[in-house]
C-alpha positions as CSV (number, residue, x, y, z in Angstrom):
1,M,11.6,-7.1,-12.0
2,E,9.5,-4.5,-13.1
3,T,9.2,-1.1,-11.0
4,G,6.0,0.1,-12.3
5,L,4.2,3.3,-11.7
6,S,4.2,2.6,-8.1
7,S,8.0,2.7,-7.4
8,D,11.1,3.4,-8.9
9,P,15.1,2.0,-8.5
10,E,15.5,4.2,-5.8
11,M,12.8,2.7,-3.6
12,N,14.1,-0.6,-4.6
13,W,17.6,-0.5,-3.8
14,R,16.5,-0.1,0.0
15,L,15.6,-3.8,-0.2
16,S,18.8,-5.8,-0.2
17,S,17.1,-8.9,-1.5
18,L,16.3,-7.1,-4.5
19,D,19.8,-6.9,-5.6
20,R,20.1,-10.0,-7.8
21,Y,17.0,-8.9,-10.3
22,T,17.5,-6.4,-13.1
23,L,15.0,-3.7,-12.8
24,V,12.8,-2.9,-15.6
25,S,10.2,-0.6,-16.5
26,N,7.0,-0.8,-19.2
27,S,4.5,1.2,-21.0
28,D,2.0,1.5,-18.0
29,L,-0.7,2.5,-20.3
30,H,-3.7,2.8,-18.1
31,S,-6.1,4.8,-20.5
32,F,-6.8,5.5,-24.3
33,W,-4.7,8.9,-24.4
34,P,-1.9,7.7,-27.2
35,W,0.6,10.4,-26.2
36,R,1.0,8.5,-22.5
37,I,2.4,5.3,-24.4
38,G,5.8,4.7,-23.4
39,R,5.9,7.2,-20.5
40,E,7.8,4.1,-18.6
41,A,10.1,2.6,-20.9
42,N,13.3,0.4,-21.1
43,I,16.9,1.5,-22.7
44,F,18.8,-1.6,-23.5
45,N,22.8,-1.4,-24.0
46,L,22.8,-3.7,-27.2
47,T,25.8,-5.0,-29.7
48,E,23.3,-5.8,-32.2
49,L,19.4,-5.9,-32.3
50,S,18.5,-9.7,-31.3
51,Y,16.6,-11.8,-29.2
52,D,19.9,-13.1,-27.6
53,E,21.2,-9.9,-27.2
54,L,18.2,-8.5,-25.1
55,I,18.1,-11.6,-23.2
56,N,22.1,-10.8,-22.0
57,A,21.2,-7.1,-21.3
58,I,18.6,-8.3,-19.1
59,K,20.7,-10.8,-17.4
60,N,23.8,-8.8,-17.0
61,K,21.9,-5.8,-15.8
62,K,22.6,-3.7,-19.3
63,V,19.3,-1.8,-18.9
64,S,18.5,2.0,-18.0
65,T,14.7,2.7,-17.1
66,I,12.6,5.4,-17.9
67,E,10.2,6.4,-14.5
68,V,7.6,8.6,-14.0
69,D,7.7,10.0,-10.3
70,P,6.0,7.4,-8.3
71,G,4.5,10.4,-6.0
72,Y,1.9,10.1,-9.3
73,G,0.5,6.9,-7.7
74,K,-2.7,6.8,-6.2
75,Y,-1.4,5.3,-3.1
76,H,2.1,6.7,-2.4
77,F,1.4,8.5,0.7
78,D,-0.9,7.2,3.5
79,G,-4.2,9.2,4.0
80,H,-7.8,9.4,3.9
81,R,-9.4,10.9,0.7
82,N,-12.9,12.2,2.4
83,C,-10.9,13.7,5.2
84,K,-8.2,15.4,2.8
85,V,-5.5,14.1,4.9
86,S,-2.3,12.9,3.5
87,M,0.7,12.1,5.5
88,S,4.2,10.7,4.9
89,P,5.1,7.4,6.7
90,E,6.9,9.4,9.4
91,E,3.7,11.4,10.1
92,T,1.5,8.3,9.7
93,K,3.8,6.8,12.7
94,K,3.5,10.0,14.7
95,N,-0.3,9.4,14.5
96,N,-0.6,5.8,15.3
97,N,-1.7,5.1,11.9
98,L,-5.1,7.0,12.5
99,C,-6.5,9.9,10.6
100,P,-6.5,13.3,13.0
101,V,-9.9,14.3,11.3
102,C,-12.1,11.2,11.7
103,G,-9.9,8.9,13.9
104,K,-10.3,6.1,11.7
105,P,-7.2,4.0,10.5
106,L,-5.5,5.5,7.4
107,V,-5.2,3.9,4.0
108,I,-1.6,2.8,4.0
109,G,0.4,3.6,0.7
110,V,3.3,2.1,-1.2
111,L,6.1,4.4,0.6
112,N,5.2,3.2,4.2
113,R,5.4,-0.5,3.0
114,V,8.9,0.3,1.6
115,E,9.6,1.6,4.9
116,E,8.6,-1.4,6.9
117,L,10.5,-3.6,4.2
118,A,13.7,-1.8,4.0
119,D,17.0,-2.8,5.1
120,R,18.9,0.0,3.8
121,P,18.7,3.8,4.5
122,K,16.8,6.3,2.2
123,G,19.1,7.7,-0.8
124,F,21.3,4.0,-0.5
125,I,22.7,3.5,-4.0
126,P,24.1,0.0,-4.7
127,E,27.6,-0.6,-6.5
128,N,26.0,-2.1,-9.5
129,A,22.9,0.7,-9.7
130,Q,21.5,0.7,-13.1
131,K,21.0,4.0,-14.3
132,F,17.3,5.4,-14.5
133,F,15.6,8.7,-15.7
134,K,12.8,10.1,-14.0
135,L,10.6,12.1,-16.3
136,M,7.1,13.7,-16.3
137,P,5.3,13.1,-19.7
138,L,5.8,16.1,-21.6
139,S,1.8,16.5,-22.2
140,E,1.8,16.8,-18.3
141,I,4.5,19.5,-18.3
142,I,2.7,21.7,-20.8
143,S,-0.9,21.2,-18.6
144,M,0.8,22.3,-15.6
145,V,2.4,25.2,-17.1
146,K,-0.2,26.5,-18.8
147,G,-3.1,25.6,-16.6
148,W,-5.1,23.5,-19.3
149,K,-6.4,20.1,-18.6
150,F,-3.9,17.7,-20.3
151,S,-7.0,16.0,-22.7
152,T,-7.8,19.6,-23.8
153,K,-7.5,20.3,-27.6
154,K,-5.3,23.4,-26.7
155,N,-2.8,21.2,-24.8
156,I,-3.0,18.5,-27.5
157,N,-2.1,20.8,-30.3
158,E,0.8,22.3,-28.4
159,Y,2.0,18.8,-27.5
160,Y,2.3,17.6,-31.2
161,R,3.6,21.5,-32.3
162,I,6.8,20.4,-30.0
163,V,7.2,16.9,-31.2
164,S,6.5,17.8,-35.2
165,G,9.4,17.4,-37.8
166,G,10.2,13.6,-36.6
167,R,11.1,14.6,-33.1
168,T,10.0,12.2,-30.7
169,E,8.7,12.8,-27.1
170,Y,12.0,11.1,-25.5
171,Y,14.1,13.3,-28.0
172,I,12.6,16.5,-26.6
173,L,12.9,15.7,-22.8
174,L,16.2,13.9,-22.8
175,N,18.3,15.6,-25.9
176,A,17.0,18.8,-27.4
177,S,19.2,21.8,-26.6
178,E,17.8,24.6,-24.7
179,E,18.1,26.6,-28.0
180,E,16.0,24.2,-30.2
181,L,13.3,24.2,-27.2
182,L,13.1,27.7,-27.5
183,A,12.4,27.6,-31.4
184,L,9.3,25.1,-30.6
185,T,7.6,26.6,-27.6
186,E,7.5,29.3,-24.8
187,K,10.1,30.2,-22.1
188,D,8.5,28.7,-19.3
189,I,7.6,25.3,-20.6
190,V,11.1,24.9,-22.0
191,E,12.3,26.1,-18.0
192,N,10.0,23.0,-17.2
193,I,11.2,20.4,-19.6
194,L,14.7,21.3,-18.4
195,K,13.6,20.9,-14.8
196,N,12.0,17.5,-15.6
197,R,15.4,16.3,-17.2
198,K,17.1,17.1,-13.8
199,G,14.2,15.4,-11.7
200,D,13.7,18.5,-10.1
201,I,9.8,19.2,-10.4
202,E,8.0,18.3,-6.7
203,V,5.2,16.0,-7.2
204,K,2.4,16.6,-4.5
205,P,2.3,12.5,-3.5
206,G,-1.2,10.9,-4.2
207,Y,-2.9,9.0,-1.6
208,D,-6.3,6.6,-1.1
209,G,-6.9,6.8,-4.4
210,E,-5.7,10.2,-5.5
211,Y,-3.4,10.8,-8.0
212,G,-0.2,12.7,-7.4
213,I,-0.2,16.3,-8.6
214,P,2.9,18.1,-10.3
215,V,3.4,21.4,-8.6
216,Y,4.3,24.6,-10.9
217,G,6.7,26.7,-10.1
218,N,8.2,24.0,-7.1
219,V,11.4,22.2,-7.5
220,K,12.7,19.4,-5.2
221,E,14.6,20.3,-2.0
222,K,17.9,18.6,-2.8
């Protein structure tokens, strides 16, 4: 079962009927920007590169996934775009599913649906849980730190400077040492690459057709 941009393993773990499925997450390229190719991906644990081994890995949950924070999705929280109202499922329930500004029904988001279906508490981890990484794309880390739109020439040039010399984006995001990163780019970008690696960058959730926004300078509460 594919998680997609709208959910991640933590959300799916809350529904016990999904335990039998292997979770996968694919590229999710919805635009022509090439650096977004593979922002979601699978890591297969294989003994050899073959079709049979690939199928075996999926059947036996020998798959880790790379996920974008679901908060980026356009319908993660509930809300009303025109009223600039964004609410968590708990807040929506307190307001009887109505917008406090216009009084009309809110557009209900994905997280609210998870709460409706879940038979496990938030934070539940099954025994055979697959490993996953929640990563913000490198181009969007640069954009967040520098205040540039990620499609601008400045942002693109900085992105390709960091991944130069045969380095892949995943190597930069997951494996490059702090010392190596400091030799490639500015300290504030490096600090946020390392925060990203730990899943510590806060995302203001999307709602009613508005994409989520990474919040520079803030980290998620533990």
